[in-house]
C-alpha positions as a printed NumPy array, in Angstrom:
array([[ -9.68 , -12.443, -12.323],
       [-12.667, -10.236, -13.042],
       [-13.102,  -6.645, -14.107],
       [-14.59 ,  -4.385, -11.434],
       [-14.42 ,  -0.804, -10.245],
       [-11.573,   0.049,  -7.854],
       [-14.286,   1.565,  -5.684],
       [-15.76 ,  -1.926,  -5.161],
       [-13.082,  -4.171,  -3.68 ],
       [-12.818,  -7.08 ,  -1.245],
       [-11.397,  -5.636,   1.966],
       [-10.807,  -9.032,   3.585],
       [ -8.941, -10.412,   0.576],
       [ -6.798,  -7.291,   0.346],
       [ -5.895,  -7.424,   4.025],
       [ -4.791, -11.036,   3.748],
       [ -2.885, -10.453,   0.509],
       [ -1.069,  -7.387,   1.754],
       [  0.041,  -9.247,   4.867],
       [  1.584, -11.86 ,   2.588],
       [  3.139,  -9.156,   0.408],
       [  4.743,  -7.356,   3.355],
       [  6.079, -10.615,   4.791],
       [  7.587, -11.607,   1.441],
       [  9.068,  -8.128,   0.989],
       [ 10.878,  -8.166,   4.316],
       [ 12.088, -11.725,   3.758],
       [ 13.231, -10.683,   0.231],
       [ 11.197, -13.505,  -1.278],
       [ 10.327, -11.897,  -4.583],
       [  8.326, -14.681,  -6.228],
       [  5.839, -14.897,  -3.311],
       [  5.794, -11.091,  -3.275],
       [  4.864, -10.968,  -6.964],
       [  2.066, -13.502,  -6.431],
       [  0.719, -11.402,  -3.567],
       [  0.919,  -8.226,  -5.67 ],
       [ -0.999,  -9.95 ,  -8.48 ],
       [ -3.721, -10.83 ,  -5.995],
       [ -3.772,  -7.311,  -4.553],
       [ -4.037,  -5.615,  -7.943],
       [ -6.781,  -8.025,  -8.976],
       [ -8.775,  -7.572,  -5.758],
       [ -8.169,  -3.845,  -5.503],
       [ -8.454,  -2.559,  -9.054],
       [-10.171,  -5.204, -11.197],
       [ -8.079,  -4.624, -14.314],
       [ -8.523,  -8.055, -15.86 ],
       [ -5.879, -10.787, -16.261],
       [ -3.291,  -9.249, -18.617],
       [ -3.267,  -5.752, -17.153],
       [ -3.202,  -7.148, -13.62 ],
       [  0.023,  -9.025, -14.366],
       [  1.63 ,  -5.947, -15.92 ],
       [  0.538,  -3.708, -13.039],
       [  1.771,  -6.186, -10.417],
       [  5.138,  -6.352, -12.163],
       [  5.473,  -2.573, -11.871],
       [  4.673,  -2.777,  -8.149],
       [  7.257,  -5.528,  -7.692],
       [  9.941,  -3.505,  -9.485],
       [  9.136,  -0.474,  -7.338],
       [  9.504,  -2.528,  -4.17 ],
       [ 12.756,  -4.081,  -5.363],
       [ 14.14 ,  -0.615,  -6.085],
       [ 13.089,   0.597,  -2.655],
       [ 14.193,  -2.425,  -0.61 ],
       [ 18.007,  -2.12 ,  -0.328],
       [ 19.48 ,  -0.523,   2.776],
       [ 21.013,   1.971,   2.962],
       [ 21.414,   2.561,  -0.789],
       [ 18.008,   2.162,  -2.372],
       [ 16.743,   3.907,  -5.517],
       [ 13.734,   6.168,  -4.8  ],
       [ 13.712,   7.533,  -8.355],
       [ 13.397,   4.047,  -9.819],
       [ 10.669,   3.23 ,  -7.29 ],
       [  8.716,   6.352,  -8.279],
       [  9.17 ,   5.587, -11.975],
       [  7.784,   2.075, -11.535],
       [  4.853,   3.327,  -9.477],
       [  4.185,   5.986, -12.112],
       [  3.843,   3.214, -14.697],
       [  1.481,   1.42 , -12.331],
       [ -0.698,   4.455, -11.691],
       [ -0.816,   5.422, -15.373],
       [ -2.138,   1.958, -16.14 ],
       [ -4.765,   2.188, -13.382],
       [ -5.844,   5.637, -14.555],
       [ -6.23 ,   4.48 , -18.151],
       [ -8.346,   1.446, -17.255],
       [-10.547,   2.504, -14.348],
       [-13.074,   5.123, -13.316],
       [-10.611,   6.837, -10.963],
       [ -9.439,  10.352, -11.757],
       [ -6.087,  11.452, -10.341],
       [ -2.687,  12.75 , -11.368],
       [ -0.485,   9.661, -11.772],
       [  2.72 ,  11.629, -11.238],
       [  1.413,  12.947,  -7.937],
       [  0.084,   9.517,  -6.945],
       [  3.5  ,   7.931,  -7.526],
       [  5.165,  10.687,  -5.5  ],
       [  2.714,  10.227,  -2.629],
       [  3.114,   6.445,  -2.697],
       [  6.883,   6.523,  -2.353],
       [  6.68 ,   9.358,   0.156],
       [  4.773,   7.22 ,   2.651],
       [  7.341,   4.486,   2.073],
       [ 10.056,   7.009,   2.969],
       [  8.239,   8.227,   6.059],
       [  7.54 ,   4.691,   7.235],
       [ 11.167,   3.623,   6.844],
       [ 12.387,   6.664,   8.768],
       [  9.749,   6.089,  11.455],
       [ 10.598,   2.386,  11.654],
       [ 14.326,   2.94 ,  12.064],
       [ 14.487,   6.178,  14.047],
       [ 13.062,   7.779,  17.161],
       [ 11.359,  11.063,  17.899],
       [ 14.499,  12.122,  19.74 ],
       [ 16.426,  11.644,  16.486],
       [ 13.925,  13.8  ,  14.634],
       [ 12.373,  10.805,  12.879],
       [  8.8  ,  11.106,  11.555],
       [  6.041,  10.307,  14.006],
       [  3.084,   7.966,  13.705],
       [  0.962,  11.059,  12.968],
       [  3.268,  11.957,  10.067],
       [  2.795,   8.477,   8.648],
       [ -0.98 ,   8.671,   8.952],
       [ -1.019,  12.058,   7.22 ],
       [  1.036,  10.643,   4.353],
       [ -1.448,   7.806,   3.917],
       [ -4.373,  10.225,   4.007],
       [ -2.628,  12.29 ,   1.321],
       [ -2.354,   9.256,  -0.951],
       [ -5.834,   7.881,  -0.361],
       [ -7.628,  11.19 ,  -0.74 ],
       [ -5.752,  11.925,  -3.964],
       [ -6.25 ,   8.551,  -5.64 ],
       [ -9.92 ,   8.202,  -4.663],
       [-10.803,  11.915,  -4.958],
       [-12.34 ,  11.908,  -1.493],
       [-12.147,  14.392,   1.413],
       [ -9.109,  13.972,   3.604],
       [-11.159,  13.528,   6.755],
       [-12.934,  10.512,   5.233],
       [ -9.619,   8.652,   5.021],
       [ -8.509,   9.075,   8.637],
       [ -9.686,   5.697,   9.938],
       [ -8.211,   3.771,   7.005],
       [ -4.889,   5.539,   7.515],
       [ -4.888,   4.94 ,  11.26 ],
       [ -5.564,   1.218,  10.884],
       [ -2.922,   0.85 ,   8.186],
       [ -0.356,   2.604,  10.382],
       [ -1.323,   0.213,  13.186],
       [ -0.651,  -2.681,  10.813],
       [  2.788,  -1.22 ,  10.141],
       [  3.497,  -1.134,  13.866],
       [  2.737,  -4.863,  14.046],
       [  4.836,  -5.47 ,  10.937],
       [  7.759,  -3.488,  12.339],
       [  7.633,  -5.511,  15.559],
       [  7.523,  -8.711,  13.5  ],
       [ 10.583,  -7.605,  11.515],
       [ 12.466,  -6.68 ,  14.687],
       [ 11.66 , -10.123,  16.124],
       [ 13.166, -11.935,  13.155],
       [ 10.49 , -12.281,  10.426],
       [  9.187, -15.666,  11.582],
       [  6.124, -16.686,   9.58 ],
       [  4.731, -18.434,  12.674],
       [  4.894, -15.213,  14.723],
       [  1.365, -14.218,  15.928],
       [  2.182, -10.594,  15.134],
       [  1.332, -11.415,  11.521],
       [ -2.243, -12.214,  12.535],
       [ -2.514,  -8.859,  14.329],
       [ -1.107,  -7.146,  11.24 ],
       [ -3.653,  -8.921,   9.051],
       [ -6.557,  -7.854,  11.263],
       [ -5.413,  -4.232,  11.156],
       [ -5.055,  -4.318,   7.367],
       [ -8.523,  -5.813,   6.925],
       [ -9.898,  -3.061,   9.17 ],
       [ -8.017,  -0.458,   7.136],
       [ -9.403,  -1.686,   3.823],
       [-12.902,  -1.955,   5.285],
       [-12.684,   1.69 ,   6.373],
       [-11.31 ,   2.674,   2.963],
       [-14.135,   0.842,   1.2  ],
       [-16.685,   2.62 ,   3.388],
       [-15.096,   5.979,   2.593],
       [-14.878,   5.536,  -1.192],
       [-18.43 ,   4.161,  -1.367],
       [-19.645,   7.458,   0.069],
       [-17.911,   9.404,  -2.717],
       [-18.565,   7.25 ,  -5.795],
       [-17.618,   9.953,  -8.309],
       [-15.086,  11.854,  -6.213],
       [-15.399,  14.627,  -3.661]])
């Protein structure tokens, strides 16, 4: 693990790690999920070994609080993500409101779950709603214009579509939908990296 700016990350590594994290989450395999979160925090934020482990633990606890259906605990998920974002803020060159970041993080989780399990006819959020929620989070955390985050959000939402189809098909690790998900996540992180590199000190 090495220290680096969260504006200088490995998009390919993050795409592969997040695919593993999502798969472990939906299979409720928490040890593999934690290992994937450790890798994601290391690749994405460069906090160094000790802080990476602490930050990944907060992410795991947030996901465990969010996971149960239908009775999850959004407040506990936000509290864990607040601890995560406070740690990132204190040990990086990013400038954001950690309370707002935690709210935005769990809000896209909420929108995705409603989109995944409902239909437009039921009044469920649309794919556009999900993309807007991702743009809200990205632009806030990286202090970049909203329009610069559109491609990253679109590709990440595409990855969620592949993930949702994979879940509906039974969560088989040999399912080729995981490869499509991984490609979309790599594309999303590549677009995010391009966007944040154009605004190195914020918008």
